[in-house]
Phi, psi and omega in degrees: 000139178278141175270172184295335181291336180280344182274123179214155182299156177293119182301323181298320179292320179296323177295320177297319178297318179298320179294325181291336181293337184265000181233171178285171181254137179253125175242126182248124173269109189258133179227163181279333185198165175299144175093359181283346176108028180295308181295322178299312180296323181295313180291325179297315177294322181297321178297322177296318178294321179296320178297332179275359175106004179283141178281096183253133180226140175267114175282318177193131176225131177258109181272341180054036177077010180274115186296319181298319179292317179298325181294325179294334181283345180292140180089353177253134181301135182241127176286142177294149179278161183283178181065237186274001180073008181283183184292343181250022178289166181268162175297133183266098183294318181296320179297323179292321179292326178288318181292319177049063176285168176291323180222129180240131178259121179229106185283169172059070182301326185274005185295142174265128182287161179292152177304140181094351177290162181298319179239144179288335184235150182292328180296336175285325172301315182294324178298321178292322178297317180295320177297333178276002176091016181259129174287137184231135169250137179213173184230149183209137170269146188297332183290347182273356174292134188297323181291342183256355188298318180290324178294317179295322179298323178286324181290312187266343183073017181234125180291144178261113187270329183250123183231160178234131177302142181300332183297333178296314179291323181295326182271359178296142180287331179209138175240120181251118181276125175254108190247147177209128179301149181304321181297317179293323180294319178294323177297319177297321179296317179294329180280000179079020182267357179247305179230166172294159188308315181297314179293326180297320180296317179294324180295320179295328179281344184236268190292327189265039172282147181304319181295319179295314180296322178296317179295318179294323179297319179297318179299316180295317180296319179296316181294322176295321178296321177300320181294319177298320179297319177301315181296321179295318178297317178300318180297316180296321179292320178297326184268002180060037177272126182278158177156169176288129183269150174291344181270017181291335179286146176216129186253145171243123184247125181260124181230165177215201184267013183271170184288340184281341187299325179299316178297320179299318179296316181294318177298317179296324178298316179295321179295317179296322178294317179295325179270356184055048189245150169285150181216145183238129179253126184236141174242125183255145174220161182265143177296132179079002180289148178296151180294144177291160179295159185304323181295314180294320179297317179294323178296319178296317179298319179295323178296316179292322176295321177299317179299320179294321178295328181275002173102011182267159168268134182248151182207148175244135181230151175243128183203147175277328180245107185295319182299311180298318181294317181295313181292324178294317177296320180298319181286326179292325182263010178058045180286139176256335179218139175251129180250127183212150178281152179288134178238156182288149177291141181299139186290343177265028172068022171272157181288149175285168181299313176302322178296318179294322177294320178300321182291329185248006187284335181066240182277356180279129178283148178243121178251114183259124180270122181289150178153175180276146172089177182243151179272001179225169174300154182311131186259130178248100183303138182244135178296128180254121181273117183252003179289153173300156185296320181295323179292323178293317181298322181273320187285324184295314177299319180298315182293316183292318179292321177297316179296320179295320180296314179299317179297319180294318178298318178294324182290318181291336177291338181259319185227137177278114181246145184271326186227096178267001183295333180296332177296321180290335175297323177296320178297321178296316181296317179300316180296322181292316183292320187274315189248352174104189188294316182298317179295323179295319178297317178296319178296323178296315179296313179298323179296319179299311182292319180295318180295319180293320186285323189259336191236351181253131179291138354282130180289155180085004178226149178265078179233151176248096185276335185230150184296330183296338179291325175297320177299322178299317179298318179298318179296317178303313182296317180297316178297320180297316179298313181296314181295320179297318179297316179296319180296318180297317178296321180297317179295317179299319179296319179295317178297318179296320179297318178296318179297316179295322178295317178297318180295317179297319179295319178297318178294323179296313179298320180295318179297321177296318179296317182292324180293332178274350182276139179237122179090159185295322183298314180292327177295316179296319177298318179296321179297311182297314183293323182283327173299318179295316182291317186284323186256353176067027181226150173302139184230152178218145179235131179241139178225154179285144175273189182298329181273359179092358178284134180276118185231148174298127182248336180202147179207151174213118001297155191284350186264037179270140178237125180265130176276184182296321180294318179296317179295325178294317178296319179297319179295322177298315179299324180289314184288318186267352180058044179213160181298151178212158178104222191311117175057028174252186180281352181240116180049059183289348185278345182282163185264008176254138172249118184252141175223143181286150173258108189241129172263184180292340186253325188201171173270132189252338182174193181223138175246139181232145176239143176275123181261142181284163181296337181261359181287144172251323177189169175289143176290163181304319180295315178296321180298313180297318180297317181294316179300316180296318180294323178294322177297315178296323179296320179298317179297317182293317180293323177297319178296318179296321178295316179296321177297317179296316179294323178296320178296318178298317179296322178296318177297319179296319179296318179296322178297320178295322178297315180297318180296318179297318179296320181295315180296320178297316180296314180298320182299315183281312189281345173265319184294318185297306179294326179295322178295320179294316180296315180298317180297318181294316180295318179299318179298316180294321181288320185282319185268330176057238184290347180289340181283126180302152181303321181296317180292322179299319180295320178298319179295319179294320177296320178298317178300317180297315182294316181291326176295318177297323178296316176298319180298316179298319181296312180296322178298319178299318178297316178297318180297318180296320178296318180294322180295313182292330180277357181073020182266357182279114177249136183239138174280153176233085182231162180298131180227146177272115185292322181300319181293319181291322178297319180296317179296318180295319179295318179297319179295321179291322179295326179295322179283321182236087184300333182275000183282127177261119182243119178254124183247148178218112182250126180296139179299140177068027181297122182286168178286149178256164177259116181182194180248117186298319183294315181292320180295322177298321178296319180297313180297320178298316178300321180292319179294320177296319178295321179296323178293323182293319187257345179259356180067217182269006178290152184298150175247133183253134176235122176226152183225142178202172177248134178208133176054044177073014181228152172269131183240126177237124181244132176243117187239126174255175181240034177285194184280354176091179184233132175301149184301325182293342184255003185297331177268331182295332184295345178268001177281153179296138174063017175273119183235133177268161182278133177281179180298333180275006177087004179246149176292147182255140170068194184260351183078022181249339188302308182288326177297319177294319180300316179295319179298319179292320179295320178297319179298330180271002181082020181245188181223161174222132180226159180242140177229134178205138359286158184258313182220132175049047176061020178222173170079168179226137178246123174260123184246123176259138178228127180231147175295145176282149177296122182088353176075015182242142176273144179274000000 
């Protein structure tokens, strides 16, 4: 019996929990069909959280004309949509990342984004939001799950065009089922609460049939139940509670390049989901087989990609005997069920592949998917010899020579033949090819005696009456030796080819994993997991930290603990660049075998394998595979190191650029006003009363203006420092935009008396939610910037309300900004060249403006050209007070 000290939480689950702490939480409101109330339930809960003080923002909600749902969205901040900001605009991912609310609502998880968007699918937008630490609520109908799309198409007779990989739902932190009986949903449809009347009639004739809705409801309930089971298993593992897990099932799915494999993968996905099981998809090929045609090869690749999207692990294997390879893989991976497509019975009365698997599967279940075609390349069943080698060596020559003798006796009874010795040559060849050299020699001897006894006069006696009979014996022996030698070489060549094919496939799979890994941590995880998969032993990888200490960085299974002896052996392998541990010259008594990971330039780490108590050493095939994997690991770790160093160098270069820009800005923007102030003060001190009153007044005004200029510059530096340190706090109270625009314009005219500012305020403009002082500073910075780049041409300021937001646009008539620089102008110390060929300002004004707008919950964007192929328009957007447009 285990004591309580042996019970501990599952390390893999604890690692997953730790990873979740650094990202946002995804909640999916799952429904069986449109109209069950997913968006309504989502908004209703969101209003409760907002009332409790949570920062809730609507990124995008589709009400589809439902008044009750639209009413629930009132009072919650809504981000403006992308593009033209109209009712059919796209979700603005950048605005959401800048706003960073505690909870963001993004409806329609399966939606496909417009061409040109950062991500093709909305679930990818949501993944980026979660990675940035933002909690997201979204909604999904069950028919949009990729594994169910073909099943739903058959049930409803309607193709599903937009799908979401099952792994997205599986990785959701919470799934909330929104359920409604089919009768109530149809009643809602008839009442016009789901679609408009015309669309509702078409829906009743198609998708909204009672039978279809019932089937979809069952699918949704099953998937929600699977999710609850996952959560319970995670809880039990976290609490170290023992018991049989629902995840005990494991599936092996066999696919090929045929059209049926996609259906097999989808059926297996549903089966794995229903059983809450891990599943492995394997594609088998024969060594030396010709490559499939491009269409079939692409179909196989698409099938494997589909399996990966649905949450499966994929693998490619090379084998001459598919049945043996599948069953061997199934037993090695602890498979409980094999899923395979139905194939036709061989026309020469041989068993089909599913039949052969059924015969040899033992306790492993076989799930056969009905349909046309086979899921593997045509299978040619091969006779498997299960006799002991000694019985084969002795029995085959006896059987083959006996059969040849009987055949010869029957043949001579019908036809008089002069030379029957050639028949025995066939028996010798068969024995040599199948059983080897010893069997061939025995067959040669038996053939000589049988031929002599039954066919050479006098028959029935072992006599050599003529010299040619001695020659026959010599020929038999020579043929046996040659055939046996050729057969042995052929077998060795075939075994070597299979080993090389397995090694090449393992390296190919490993290279694919490493190419998809980003950063040293993911590379190390890929190395450990693939060493475990390829060699069938627990593996661990150790790398030095910044201080040079060699520490475990990745392991598979992850709950391995290295003692002092194991760490000492690993350190020896790292320092001496030679193997250490199990059966080596260094600490041979431990059960770990360590080998260094060495690149062309340096040693990068150490890889270790757990050796069994009955192991003596790695086999030749395992040895070659391990050496090849270590070489690939060295290349991958070296690449990760170079990438990391390149990133550091890039950061250092950017830091040098910023420092250079700051010093340049300080040098110019401090020296110029100080020089003017110093010159004016020196003139007043030296000349005193000699300076005419008019000149004295001009000097004092110059001192005042340059001092104000210095004050603005220092204030900008302080503001930028406060924004970057997160110390900038903004009030969100009702503010009158017309009043703030007037104050900003007056302040800009005072600085630039020649500046012409034209304002246009929409009638009945409602109050906005923001900070009056900060907004005035932002507008002043924009007007000052417009004067620098637009010269003395008029600057236009207009304000209006649109889509629940207040919009203020500041437009100059300068030469404009190239499209590639529209985002760069908001970077710190980025300065464009003025018309006189010199950079203007310090490069802080627009960067401060964006920081202040973000602090107020608003946005700032640049558009160029603005008017008549010239000019630049800066657009500020702030939420309206109360969230309503006037």
